[in-house]
C-alpha positions in Angstrom: -44.0 31.0 35.1 -41.9 33.7 33.6 -38.3 32.8 33.7 -36.0 35.1 31.7 -33.6 32.3 30.9 -36.4 29.9 29.8 -37.9 32.7 27.6 -34.5 33.4 25.9 -33.8 29.7 25.3 -37.3 29.1 24.0 -37.1 32.1 21.6 -33.8 30.9 20.3 -35.1 27.4 19.9 -37.9 28.7 17.8 -35.7 30.8 15.5 -35.4 28.2 12.8 -36.9 27.7 9.4 -40.3 26.2 9.1 -38.8 23.6 6.8 -36.3 22.4 9.5 -38.5 22.6 12.6 -38.1 23.7 16.2 -36.1 22.3 19.1 -38.5 23.6 21.8 -42.3 23.9 21.5 -43.6 27.4 21.5 -45.5 28.8 24.5 -44.4 25.9 26.7 -44.5 28.3 29.8 -48.0 29.4 28.7 -47.1 33.0 29.4 -47.7 34.1 25.8 -51.1 35.5 25.1 -53.6 32.7 24.6 -55.3 32.4 21.3 -58.6 31.5 23.1 -59.8 31.5 26.6 -59.6 27.7 26.5 -56.5 27.2 24.3 -52.9 28.4 24.8 -52.1 28.2 21.1 -48.7 29.0 19.6 -47.6 25.3 19.9 -50.1 23.7 22.3 -53.7 23.0 21.3 -56.9 21.9 22.9 -60.5 21.0 21.8 -60.8 24.6 20.5 -58.7 23.5 17.4 -60.2 20.0 17.2 -61.2 18.3 14.0 -64.9 17.5 14.4 -65.7 16.7 10.8 -66.5 13.1 11.7 -69.4 14.2 14.0 -71.3 16.1 11.4 -73.8 18.7 12.7 -72.9 17.6 16.3 -69.4 18.7 15.9 -69.8 22.3 16.9 -71.8 21.3 20.0 -69.2 18.7 21.0 -66.4 21.2 20.6 -68.2 23.8 22.6 -68.8 21.4 25.5 -65.3 19.9 25.5 -63.2 23.0 25.3 -64.2 23.9 28.8 -61.8 21.1 29.9 -58.8 23.4 29.2 -58.5 26.6 31.3 -55.9 29.0 32.7 -54.6 28.6 36.2 -51.8 30.2 38.3 -48.3 29.1 37.4 -45.7 27.6 39.7 -44.0 30.0 42.1 -46.8 32.4 41.7 -46.2 33.1 38.0 -49.1 34.5 35.9 -50.2 31.5 33.9 -50.2 27.7 33.7 -52.7 25.4 32.0 -55.3 23.3 33.8 -56.8 20.2 32.1 -60.0 18.9 33.5 -62.1 15.8 32.9 -65.9 16.1 32.9 -69.1 14.3 32.0 -70.6 15.5 28.6 -73.8 14.1 27.3 -73.5 11.2 29.7 -70.0 10.3 28.7 -66.8 11.1 30.6 -64.3 13.2 28.5 -60.6 13.4 29.5 -58.7 16.7 29.5 -56.5 16.8 26.4 -53.6 19.1 25.3 -51.4 18.4 22.3 -48.9 19.8 19.8 -50.9 18.2 17.1 -54.7 18.1 16.4 -57.4 16.5 18.5 -59.7 14.3 16.3 -63.2 14.2 17.7 -64.7 11.4 15.6 -67.2 9.8 17.9 -69.3 10.5 21.0 -68.1 7.2 22.5 -64.8 8.0 24.3 -63.2 4.6 23.6 -63.9 4.8 19.8 -60.7 4.7 17.8 -61.9 7.7 15.9 -61.0 9.7 18.9 -57.3 10.3 18.9 -54.6 13.0 18.5 -52.7 13.2 15.2 -50.2 15.3 13.3 -52.1 17.1 10.5 -50.2 17.5 7.3 -53.0 18.9 5.2 -52.5 22.5 6.4 -56.1 22.7 7.7 -55.2 21.8 11.4 -52.2 21.7 13.6 -48.8 20.0 13.7 -45.3 20.6 15.2 -42.4 20.4 12.7 -39.5 19.3 15.0 -35.8 19.4 14.3 -34.4 18.2 17.6 -33.3 14.9 18.9 -33.7 15.5 22.7 -32.6 13.1 25.3 -35.4 13.8 27.7 -38.5 16.0 28.4 -39.2 17.9 31.6 -42.4 19.5 32.9 -43.9 20.7 36.2 -47.3 19.5 37.3 -50.0 19.2 40.0 -52.5 16.4 39.8 -55.8 15.7 41.5 -57.9 12.6 40.9 -61.6 12.9 40.5 -62.3 9.2 40.4 -61.2 6.0 42.1 -58.1 4.0 41.2 -54.4 4.5 40.9 -54.3 6.3 37.6 -52.1 9.3 36.9 -51.8 12.3 34.6 -49.6 11.5 31.6 -47.4 13.1 28.9 -46.9 10.9 25.9 -44.3 12.5 23.5 -43.6 11.0 20.0 -41.1 12.1 17.4 -42.0 10.6 14.0 -41.3 10.9 10.3 -43.2 12.6 7.5 -46.5 11.0 8.1 -49.9 11.9 9.7 -49.1 9.9 12.8 -51.9 9.0 15.3 -51.8 8.7 19.1 -53.1 6.3 20.1 -54.3 3.6 17.7 -51.4 3.9 15.1 -50.8 0.6 13.3 -47.8 -1.6 14.1 -46.7 -1.3 10.5 -46.6 2.6 10.6 -44.9 2.5 14.0 -42.1 0.4 12.6 -41.8 2.7 9.6 -42.2 6.2 11.1 -41.6 6.2 14.8 -38.2 7.8 15.7 -38.4 8.3 19.4 -40.9 8.0 22.3 -41.1 9.2 25.9 -43.9 8.7 28.5 -43.9 10.7 31.7 -46.5 10.2 34.5 -47.6 12.8 37.1 -48.6 11.5 40.5 -51.2 13.0 42.8 -49.8 16.2 44.4 -51.2 19.5 45.5 -47.8 21.1 45.0 -45.8 21.7 41.9 -43.5 18.7 41.2 -40.8 18.4 38.5 -41.2 15.4 36.3 -38.8 14.1 33.6 -38.5 11.2 31.3 -36.0 9.9 28.8 -36.6 9.4 25.1 -36.1 5.9 23.7 -34.9 6.0 20.0 -35.9 3.3 17.5 -33.0 3.8 15.1 -35.3 5.2 12.4 -34.6 8.6 10.8 -36.4 10.9 8.4 -35.2 14.2 6.9 -38.5 15.7 7.9 -39.8 14.9 11.4 -42.6 16.0 13.7 -43.4 16.1 17.5 -46.7 14.8 18.6 -46.8 15.4 22.4 -50.0 14.9 24.3 -51.1 15.6 27.9 -54.1 13.8 29.3 -55.9 13.5 32.7 -56.1 9.7 32.3 -54.5 7.5 29.7 -57.7 5.4 29.6 -60.3 7.1 27.5 -63.7 7.9 29.3 -62.6 6.3 32.6 -63.0 9.2 35.0 -64.4 12.7 35.5 -63.5 15.7 37.8 -59.7 15.2 37.4 -57.5 18.2 37.4 -54.0 18.3 35.8 -52.0 21.6 36.1 -49.0 21.8 33.8 -46.2 24.4 33.5 -42.7 25.0 32.0 -42.3 22.2 29.5 -38.8 21.8 28.0 -36.8 19.4 26.0 -33.3 18.6 27.3 -30.3 18.1 25.0 -27.4 16.5 26.8 -23.8 17.7 26.0 -21.4 15.9 28.4 -18.8 13.3 27.9 -20.0 9.9 28.9 -16.8 7.9 28.5 -13.2 8.1 27.4 -11.0 5.2 26.3 -7.4 5.5 25.2 -5.3 2.6 23.8 -7.9 0.2 25.1 -7.8 1.6 28.7 -10.7 3.5 30.3 -10.0 7.1 31.5 -12.1 8.6 34.3 -14.1 11.5 32.8 -13.2 14.9 34.3 -13.0 18.4 33.1 -9.2 18.0 33.0 -7.6 14.6 32.4 -4.1 13.2 32.0 -2.7 10.3 29.9 1.0 9.5 30.2 1.4 8.5 26.6 2.0 10.1 23.2 -1.2 11.1 21.5 -2.4 9.0 18.6 -5.9 9.9 17.3 -6.5 6.4 16.1 -6.3 5.1 19.7 -8.8 7.4 21.4 -12.6 6.6 21.7 -15.1 9.2 23.1 -18.8 8.9 23.7 -21.3 11.6 24.7 -24.4 11.3 26.8 -26.5 13.1 24.2 -28.3 11.2 21.4 -27.6 14.0 18.9 -24.6 15.5 20.5 -21.4 16.1 18.5 -17.8 15.8 19.7 -15.0 17.9 18.3 -11.3 17.4 19.0 -8.4 19.8 18.7 -4.8 18.6 19.4 -1.9 20.9 20.1 1.2 18.9 19.0 3.5 21.4 20.7 1.9 21.1 24.2 0.4 17.7 23.9 -3.0 19.0 25.0 -6.1 17.6 23.5 -9.2 19.8 23.8 -12.6 18.1 23.5 -15.8 20.0 22.9 -19.2 18.4 23.3 -22.1 20.2 21.7 -25.8 19.5 22.4 -28.0 18.7 19.5 -29.7 22.1 19.9 -26.4 24.1 19.8 -27.5 25.9 16.6 -30.2 27.7 18.6 -28.7 27.3 22.1 -25.0 28.1 21.6 -24.3 27.9 25.4 -25.1 24.2 25.4 -21.5 23.2 25.2 -19.1 21.4 27.6 -15.3 21.5 27.2 -12.8 18.9 28.5 -9.0 18.6 28.2 -6.6 15.6 28.2 -2.9 16.3 28.7 -0.8 13.7 26.8 3.0 13.2 27.0 4.9 15.8 25.0 5.7 14.8 21.4 9.0 13.0 20.9 11.3 12.7 17.9 9.3 9.8 16.7 9.4 8.7 13.0 6.5 10.0 11.0 5.1 10.2 7.5 4.5 13.5 5.8 1.8 12.2 3.5 0.1 9.0 2.2 -1.4 8.4 -1.2 -3.5 5.5 -2.4 -3.6 4.6 -6.1 -2.1 8.0 -6.8 -4.9 9.8 -4.8 -4.5 11.6 -1.5 -6.4 10.5 1.6 -8.5 13.6 1.2 -9.9 12.0 -2.0 -11.3 9.3 0.3 -12.8 11.7 2.7 -10.0 11.3 5.2 -7.7 13.8 6.9 -4.0 12.9 7.2 -2.3 13.6 10.5 1.3 12.5 11.0 0.3 11.4 14.5 -2.5 9.2 13.2 -1.3 5.8 12.4 -4.5 4.0 11.4 -6.9 4.9 8.6 -9.9 3.0 7.3 -10.5 3.5 3.6 -14.1 3.3 2.2 -12.9 0.9 -0.6 -12.3 -2.8 -0.8 -8.9 -4.4 -0.3 -6.7 -5.8 -3.1 -3.0 -6.4 -3.5 -3.1 -4.4 -6.7 -3.7 -1.1 -4.8 -0.6 1.1 -4.7 0.1 2.8 -1.4 2.9 5.3 -1.3 4.2 7.6 1.4 6.6 10.5 1.9 8.7 10.3 5.0 8.7 13.1 7.5 11.6 14.9 9.1 14.3 12.6 10.5 12.4 9.6 9.0 13.0 7.0 6.4 10.6 4.7 4.6 11.4 1.0 5.0 11.2 -1.3 2.0 10.0 -4.9 1.5 13.3 -6.7 1.4 11.9 -9.9 0.0 10.3 -8.0 -2.9 13.5 -6.2 -3.6 15.5 -9.4 -3.7 13.1 -10.9 -6.2 12.5 -8.0 -8.5 15.3 -5.5 -7.7 12.6 -2.9 -7.2 11.8 -0.9 -4.1 8.3 -1.5 -2.7 7.6 0.4 0.6 4.1 -1.0 1.2 3.6 -4.3 3.1 0.5 -6.3 2.1 -1.3 -8.6 4.5 -3.9 -10.6 2.6 -5.2 -12.3 5.7 -5.9 -9.1 7.7 -6.7 -7.1 4.5 -4.3 -4.3 5.5 -1.5 -2.4 3.8 1.2 -0.9 5.9 3.9 1.8 5.5 6.8 1.6 7.9 9.1 4.4 8.9 12.1 4.6 11.2 14.3 7.4 12.5 18.0 7.7 13.0 17.7 6.1 16.4 16.2 3.0 14.9 12.7 3.7 16.3 10.0 2.3 14.0 6.3 3.3 13.4 3.7 1.5 11.3 1.0 3.3 9.4 -1.8 0.9 8.8 -4.5 1.2 6.1 -7.6 -0.8 6.7 -10.3 -1.3 4.1 -14.1 -1.7 3.9 -15.8 -4.6 2.3 -17.4 -4.1 -1.1 -21.2 -3.5 -1.1 -23.8 -5.2 -3.3 -24.9 -3.3 -6.4 -26.5 -4.1 -9.7 -23.3 -2.8 -11.5 -21.2 -5.4 -9.7 -20.3 -8.6 -11.5 -18.4 -10.0 -14.4 -18.6 -8.3 -17.8 -17.6 -10.7 -20.7 -15.8 -9.3 -23.6 -12.5 -9.3 -25.6 -9.3 -7.3 -25.5 -6.7 -6.1 -27.9 -3.3 -4.9 -26.7 -1.6 -2.3 -28.8 2.2 -2.0 -28.3 4.0 0.9 -29.8 7.8 0.8 -30.1 10.1 3.6 -31.2 13.4 2.9 -32.8 15.6 5.1 -34.9 13.0 7.9 -35.0 10.2 5.7 -36.3 7.2 4.2 -34.3 6.0 0.7 -35.0 2.6 -0.3 -33.6 1.3 -3.8 -33.3 -2.2 -4.6 -32.2 -2.9 -8.2 -31.0 -6.0 -9.9 -32.3 -9.0 -9.8 -30.0 -8.7 -12.4 -27.1 -11.5 -13.1 -24.7 -11.2 -11.7 -21.2 -13.8 -10.6 -18.7 -13.7 -7.4 -16.6 -15.1 -7.5 -13.1 -16.7 -4.6 -11.2 -17.1 -4.3 -7.4 -18.7 -1.3 -5.6 -17.2 0.4 -2.7 -19.0 1.8 0.4 -18.2 5.4 -0.8 -20.1 4.7 -4.1 -17.1 4.3 -6.3 -16.1 1.1 -8.2 -13.1 -1.1 -8.6 -12.1 -2.4 -12.1 -10.5 -5.8 -12.2 -8.9 -7.3 -15.3 -7.4 -10.7 -14.6 -4.6 -12.5 -16.5 -3.5 -9.5 -18.6 -0.8 -10.4 -21.2 1.4 -8.8 -23.8 1.0 -10.9 -27.0 1.0 -14.2 -25.1 3.6 -13.0 -22.4 1.8 -13.3 -19.0 1.9 -10.0 -17.2 -0.6 -10.1 -14.3 -3.9 -8.8 -13.0 -4.9 -5.1 -13.5 -6.8 -3.6 -10.6 -7.9 0.0 -10.7 -9.6 1.2 -7.4 -11.9 4.0 -6.5 -13.3 4.8 -10.0 -16.4 7.1 -10.0 -19.4 6.4 -12.2 -20.9 9.5 -13.8 -23.8 8.5 -15.9 -22.3 5.7 -17.9 -18.7 7.0 -17.9 -16.1 5.5 -15.7 -13.0 7.6 -16.1 -10.0 7.8 -13.8 -6.2 8.4 -13.6 -4.7 6.0 -11.1 -1.4 4.3 -10.2 -1.5 0.5 -10.1 0.7 -2.5 -9.5 0.3 -5.7 -11.4 -0.1 -8.9 -9.4 -0.3 -12.6 -10.3 0.1 -16.0 -8.8 1.6 -17.3 -12.1 5.3 -17.8 -11.8 6.2 -16.6 -15.3 4.1 -13.3 -15.0 6.3 -10.2 -15.3 3.8 -7.7 -13.9 5.2 -7.4 -10.4 8.6 -6.5 -11.9 7.1 -3.5 -13.7 6.7 -1.6 -10.5 4.1 1.2 -10.0 2.3 2.1 -13.2 0.3 5.2 -14.0 -2.8 4.3 -16.0 -5.6 6.2 -17.6 -9.0 4.4 -17.6 -11.9 5.4 -19.9 -14.8 3.0 -19.8 -18.4 3.2 -20.9 -20.9 1.1 -18.8 -23.4 0.3 -21.5 -25.7 -1.9 -19.4 -25.3 -3.1 -15.8 -28.3 -5.4 -16.2 -26.9 -7.2 -19.2 -23.2 -6.7 -18.1 -22.0 -4.8 -21.1 -18.8 -2.7 -20.9 -16.4 -1.2 -23.3 -13.5 1.3 -23.3 -9.7 1.5 -23.0 -6.9 1.4 -20.5 -3.6 3.2 -21.3 -0.5 2.3 -19.3 1.8 5.3 -19.3 5.4 4.5 -20.0 6.7 8.1 -20.3 9.5 8.8 -17.8 9.9 5.1 -16.8 13.4 3.6 -16.2 12.1 0.1 -16.1 14.0 -1.9 -18.7 10.9 -3.8 -19.8 8.7 -0.7 -20.2 11.4 1.4 -21.9 11.0 -0.9 -25.0 7.5 0.6 -25.5 6.5 4.2 -26.2 2.9 3.3 -25.5 0.8 0.4 -24.2 -2.9 0.6 -25.0 -5.6 -1.9 -24.1 -9.0 -1.9 -25.9 -11.9 -3.8 -24.5 -15.1 -4.6 -26.4 -18.4 -6.0 -25.1 -18.4 -9.1 -27.4 -16.5 -12.3 -27.4 -14.7 -14.1 -30.3 -13.8 -17.5 -31.4 -10.2 -17.6 -30.3 -9.6 -20.8 -32.3 -10.5 -19.2 -35.6 -7.7 -19.3 -38.2 -5.5 -16.2 -38.6 -3.7 -14.5 -41.4 -0.3 -12.8 -40.9 2.3 -10.8 -42.6 6.1 -10.6 -42.4 5.9 -7.9 -39.7 4.1 -10.3 -37.3 0.8 -8.5 -37.7 -2.1 -11.0 -37.3 -5.8 -10.9 -38.2 -8.5 -13.4 -38.0 -9.3 -15.2 -41.3 -13.0 -15.6 -40.2 -14.8 -15.0 -37.0 -17.8 -15.8 -34.9 -19.0 -13.2 -32.4 -21.1 -13.5 -29.3 -22.4 -10.9 -26.9 -23.2 -7.2 -27.6 -21.8 -5.4 -30.6 -21.9 -1.6 -30.0 -21.3 1.1 -32.6 -17.9 1.9 -31.0 -16.8 -1.7 -30.9 -17.5 -2.4 -34.6 -14.1 -1.0 -35.6 -12.4 -4.0 -34.0 -14.2 -6.6 -36.1 -11.7 -6.2 -38.9 -8.8 -5.5 -36.6 -5.4 -5.7 -38.4 -7.0 -6.8 -41.6 -5.7 -3.8 -43.6 -2.2 -4.3 -42.2 -2.2 -8.0 -43.1 -3.8 -7.3 -46.5 -6.1 -10.4 -46.5 -9.8 -10.1 -46.0 -12.0 -12.2 -43.6 -14.1 -14.7 -45.4 -17.1 -14.3 -43.1 -18.2 -12.8 -39.8 -20.9 -14.7 -38.0 -22.7 -12.5 -35.5 -26.1 -14.2 -35.9 -26.3 -15.1 -32.2 -24.9 -11.7 -31.0 -26.9 -8.6 -30.1 -26.4 -5.7 -32.5 -26.8 -2.1 -31.2 -29.6 -0.2 -32.9 -27.3 2.5 -34.2 -24.9 0.2 -35.9 -24.8 0.6 -39.7 -23.6 -1.6 -42.5 -20.7 0.9 -43.0 -19.8 0.4 -39.3 -19.6 -3.4 -39.7 -17.3 -3.1 -42.8 -14.9 -0.4 -41.6 -11.3 -1.5 -41.7 -12.0 -4.3 -44.2 -9.7 -4.8 -47.2 -11.3 -3.2 -50.2 -11.3 -6.3 -52.4 -13.2 -8.9 -50.3 -16.0 -11.5 -50.3 -16.7 -11.1 -46.6 -20.1 -12.5 -45.7 -21.9 -10.9 -42.6 -24.3 -13.2 -40.9 -26.5 -10.8 -38.8 -28.9 -11.4 -35.9 -32.4 -12.5 -36.8 -33.8 -9.1 -35.6 -31.5 -7.0 -37.7 -33.0 -4.6 -40.2 -29.8 -3.9 -42.0 -29.7 -4.7 -45.7 -27.0 -4.5 -48.4 -24.4 -6.6 -50.2 -23.5 -9.8 -48.4 -25.5 -8.8 -45.2 -27.3 -12.0 -44.4 -30.3 -12.0 -42.1 -32.3 -15.2 -41.4 -30.5 -16.9 -44.3 -31.2 -14.1 -46.8 -29.5 -11.1 -48.4 -30.6 -8.5 -50.9 -27.5 -9.1 -53.0 -24.7 -11.6 -53.1 -21.7 -9.7 -54.4 -18.7 -11.7 -55.6 -15.2 -10.3 -56.1 -13.3 -12.3 -58.8 -9.9 -11.7 -57.3 -10.7 -13.0 -53.8 -11.4 -16.5 -52.5 -14.7 -17.3 -50.8 -15.9 -19.3 -47.8 -19.6 -19.9 -47.2 -20.1 -21.5 -43.8 -23.9 -21.5 -44.0 -26.2 -21.6 -47.1 -28.3 -18.5 -47.8 -30.5 -17.0 -50.6 -30.2 -13.7 -52.3 -32.6 -11.5 -54.3 -29.9 -11.1 -56.9 -26.2 -11.7 -57.5 -23.4 -9.7 -59.0 -19.9 -10.8 -60.1 -17.2 -8.3 -61.2 -15.6 -10.6 -63.8 -15.9 -9.5 -67.4 -16.8 -12.3 -69.8 -15.8 -12.5 -73.5 -18.7 -12.7 -75.9 -16.6 -14.6 -78.5 -16.0 -18.2 -78.0 -16.4 -20.2 -74.8 -15.4 -19.6 -71.2 -15.8 -21.5 -68.0 -16.8 -20.8 -64.4 -17.5 -22.6 -61.2 -19.5 -20.8 -58.4 -21.2 -21.7 -55.1 -24.4 -20.4 -56.7 -27.6 -22.2 -57.6 -30.0 -20.4 -59.9 -32.0 -20.7 -63.1 -29.8 -20.5 -66.2 -32.1 -17.8 -67.5 -30.7 -15.4 -64.9 -27.4 -15.4 -66.7 -26.4 -13.5 -69.8 -25.6 -16.4 -72.0 -25.9 -20.1 -72.4 -24.6 -22.5 -69.8 -23.3 -26.0 -70.7 -22.3 -28.9 -68.5 -19.8 -31.6 -69.4 -21.7 -34.8 -70.0 -18.9 -37.1 -71.1 -16.0 -37.8 -73.5 -16.5 -39.7 -76.7 -13.1 -41.4 -77.3 -14.3 -42.7 -80.7 -15.1 -39.2 -81.9 -12.4 -37.5 -79.8 -15.2 -35.2 -78.6 -16.0 -33.4 -75.3 -19.8 -33.8 -75.1 -21.6 -30.8 -73.5 -25.3 -30.1 -73.1 -27.1 -26.9 -72.1 -28.7 -26.7 -68.7 -31.9 -25.0 -67.5 -30.6 -24.7 -63.9 -27.2 -24.1 -62.5 -26.1 -26.2 -59.5 -23.8 -24.8 -56.9 -20.2 -26.0 -56.7 -20.3 -27.4 -60.2 -18.1 -26.3 -63.2 -19.7 -25.2 -66.5 -18.8 -24.2 -70.0 -20.3 -20.8 -70.8 -21.2 -19.0 -74.0 -21.7 -15.3 -73.0 -23.7 -12.6 -74.8 -22.8 -9.9 -72.2 -19.7 -9.0 -70.2 -21.7 -9.4 -67.0 -22.5 -12.9 -65.9 -25.7 -12.3 -64.0 -28.7 -10.6 -65.5 -31.4 -10.5 -62.8 -33.0 -13.1 -60.6 -32.8 -14.8 -57.2 -30.0 -17.2 -56.4 -29.1 -19.6 -53.6 -25.5 -19.6 -52.2 -24.4 -23.0 -51.0 -21.8 -23.9 -48.4 -18.4 -23.7 -49.9 -14.7 -23.2 -49.2 -11.3 -23.8 -50.6 -11.6 -27.5 -49.9 -14.9 -27.9 -51.5 -14.8 -30.4 -54.5 -15.9 -28.6 -57.6 -15.8 -31.3 -60.2 -17.7 -33.0 -63.0 -16.8 -36.7 -63.6 -17.4 -38.3 -67.0 -16.2 -41.8 -66.1 -14.0 -42.0 -69.2 -10.8 -40.3 -68.0 -12.0 -36.7 -68.6 -13.0 -34.3 -65.8 -13.8 -30.6 -65.4 -13.0 -29.1 -62.1 -13.1 -25.6 -60.5 -11.5 -23.8 -57.6 -12.7 -21.5 -54.7 -9.4 -20.9 -53.1 -6.9 -18.2 -54.0 -5.0 -20.5 -56.4 -5.0 -24.2 -57.0 -1.9 -26.1 -58.2 -2.5 -28.2 -61.3 0.2 -30.8 -61.7 0.0 -33.0 -64.7 1.6 -36.4 -64.3 2.0 -39.7 -66.0 -1.6 -40.6 -65.7 -3.4 -37.3 -66.8 -2.8 -33.9 -68.2 -4.5 -30.7 -67.1 -5.7 -28.0 -69.6 -6.9 -24.6 -68.4 -8.6 -21.9 -70.4 -6.6 -18.7 -70.7 -6.8 -15.8 -73.2 -9.0 -17.8 -75.6 -7.0 -21.0 -75.4 -6.9 -24.1 -73.3 -3.3 -24.3 -72.1 -1.6 -27.4 -71.0 -0.6 -27.2 -67.4 2.5 -29.3 -66.7 2.8 -27.4 -63.4 0.3 -24.5 -63.3 -2.3 -22.8 -61.1 -6.0 -22.4 -61.3 -7.4 -19.1 -60.2 -10.7 -18.5 -58.3 -13.9 -19.5 -60.0 -12.1 -20.8 -63.1 -12.2 -24.4 -64.3 -9.8 -26.8 -66.0 -10.1 -30.1 -67.8 -8.1 -33.1 -66.9 -7.6 -35.8 -69.6 -6.3 -39.2 -68.9 -3.2 -39.8 -71.0 -4.8 -42.9 -72.4 -7.5 -40.8 -73.9 -5.4 -37.9 -74.9 -3.5 -39.5 -77.8 -5.2 -37.1 -80.3 -3.9 -33.7 -80.9 -7.4 -32.2 -81.3 -10.8 -32.7 -79.7 -14.3 -31.7 -80.8 -16.7 -29.7 -78.8 -20.0 -31.4 -79.1 -23.2 -29.7 -77.9 -26.1 -32.2 -77.8 -24.2 -34.3 -80.2 -23.6 -31.5 -82.7 -20.0 -30.4 -83.2 -19.7 -26.6 -82.6 -16.0 -26.3 -82.3 -12.6 -28.0 -82.1 -10.2 -28.1 -79.2 -6.6 -28.5 -80.6 -3.6 -29.6 -78.7 -0.3 -28.4 -79.9 2.9 -28.2 -77.9 1.1 -28.0 -74.7 -1.5 -25.6 -75.9 -5.2 -26.3 -76.2 -6.9 -24.0 -78.7 -10.6 -23.7 -79.1 -12.2 -23.0 -82.5 -15.8 -22.2 -82.5 -17.7 -22.6 -85.7 -19.1 -25.1 -88.3 -17.0 -28.2 -89.0 -16.7 -29.6 -92.6 -15.2 -32.8 -94.1 -12.7 -32.6 -97.0 -15.6 -32.7 -99.5 -17.0 -29.5 -98.1 -19.9 -31.2 -96.4 -20.9 -29.9 -93.0 -20.2 -32.5 -90.2 -22.4 -32.8 -87.2 -20.5 -35.8 -85.7 -16.8 -36.6 -85.9 -14.7 -39.7 -85.9 -11.3 -40.2 -84.4 -8.4 -40.2 -86.9 -10.3 -38.3 -89.6 -9.4 -34.9 -91.0 -11.8 -31.9 -90.8 -11.9 -28.3 -91.8 -12.9 -25.5 -89.3 -12.6 -21.8 -90.1 -10.4 -22.8 -93.1 -8.0 -24.9 -91.1 -7.4 -28.6 -91.4 -7.6 -30.5 -88.2 -7.0 -34.2 -87.6 -8.8 -35.8 -84.6 
């Protein structure tokens, strides 16, 4: 039937891109020239376009026989053309009439075989109907004549499905659940006159950006059941509803009419509208001057059918001089940043972020309006807080009143956080940097790293909330930092926000700091391993808060590793503190390495060791990164993870380093023994006379440039210190050394033993004479009534009434009972090679051959006798 309106609507509905799809199927009135005598084409297809590849050489014969089941007939009301489907017997089998928007698959000569079905072809070789619409119902006109017995009817089965080669019938339950969007079944009863039939679509809730319509007419829904049926079809159309279905205001139902009245002031948050169209849209436009709300309902096909619109109005009470807000901000952001539109008449907003008391909500009062404050908060902190927090309901309110005392509440509701791999707790450590300015100079103090975890939650709008609990200024409890609505771009989480600090701790001062602008710059290293680093700056510029005015800057650094908070600390007279040693856990990134030696340069004392053997070291970290910020003169040992490939001085991996380097001016602490390919020591040894040393090193004596002797005992009868050369040096033992080079170590592997300032470095003789060393910065040597200390200095052994012993040096202690003599012999393997002379607290060492008064060389000495060494008389 040729209807001008139908033709116009159909043409418009088809004027869409091929990628989007149509809203009406082409040639649904069958008036457009047919592509074949037995096929309408242009949207509706018969056996002429069937896929017969499954029948082999019989395919062409089957198609030729079956296509006669689709023919032209006279349309309703005498129009030129409609389509007639017939069922017939072909090769002894009954074949139904079939017309579809897809492709007929002729896969078997047996009608009930599942290979016979209609389907949406996506290969491009056959037919499909790309469909954009979400219709509410489908309408067609039909006449139906049965050719067989029974109560069967002609049928239209219309399916809207996703981007898949869907079959009808015989599609699997799994694919139906996955791809079926909507379905409508409309039967045509026996009639010799044209009858209008319609059926509603049922939607499954599934959606797909690309969808297709597979609509199929058949003379009998049972395959091969009857023959000689006739099914005339005309004017098929899809209906898109565009009317209001219901109106509710302030909880009360309003009868739907073109013009409605509500005797209340308009509040957008109190109105609820529903349309009778599945894909229909509703638009509202309120005139605050007249109080008239205009409602426009548009059908789903309005883009191609612009007349499919219904308009309604609701007259509300005229606007009064009610108190209003002019604007609302959340965390320093406008409501527009959350995808919301502010309207002074709208008093309820739902934000797409999770609730927290740390979220700052601020408002600007409208004309003739004043913001109300939380009086309890003001009495406690002497600060104005206009937001009212309800933890139970998870809401934040702003309250305004006018000069008449009328009040209005603006309520912000929140949306629960959603699950995400990024959500969770990120362990790490923080350092707080406080800068104070006084008399034109700025003093900056950074606190040593302290362990704190940062938590991330994800909002429904895809942003994140950053939560740092129990924040403090150098031990002063401050509160919890909560930064909302932070975007994630790659690995960067950057935001400028306004926050308020909260805490349940009574002594926390955070709430009294008011609203604080902050700048957040974080790097999400790994959500799977929970690694995060970055900084938070609390902006103090322009503040009048008496606590904050003390600081010109507050900066918080966070690193992705944790520390031993109980490790000892060094400090200076300016209250700078730095760890004396440290053990690290977690992940050490390249950026975070600068915090390993935090404050060390300011304090001026190096760390003795950094144990990161159980941590994970980033691949791009270098030895220079690990040592940055360290005091230049140091003996810091770095215990690295077992997988580390770093090498260098004092870099220890799996108990081994390429070089153990010892600085003579700095104390040492070795928590765990390790080996080294070689050792170096920056002390210059004299090549004349004897010197001493004590080191935490075990090695062959041959690796040293000289001869090493150990104290074997003291011969009181001969007043002689007895020494003997050694082939191997033991760690933590004092030695006498006769150097032939200024450098101690020549070449060769060493083992470095556990040692610290409390390690006993001593050789006992059992006869009141001992040799002892020192690994600390200095060691006090206090002679007393029982013994006297002598230390080697500038070629002499000096009596130490109250002296100190420097690192890696040794001293002799002589029991006063054994120290009656003024001079002692140095005996190497029983042979005297020198004399130690005591004179006025000084012990001098003379190396050389010893003679008696007759000029004969003496290899052993006796107490009380006089000897000559280097031309000098000496009495033992």
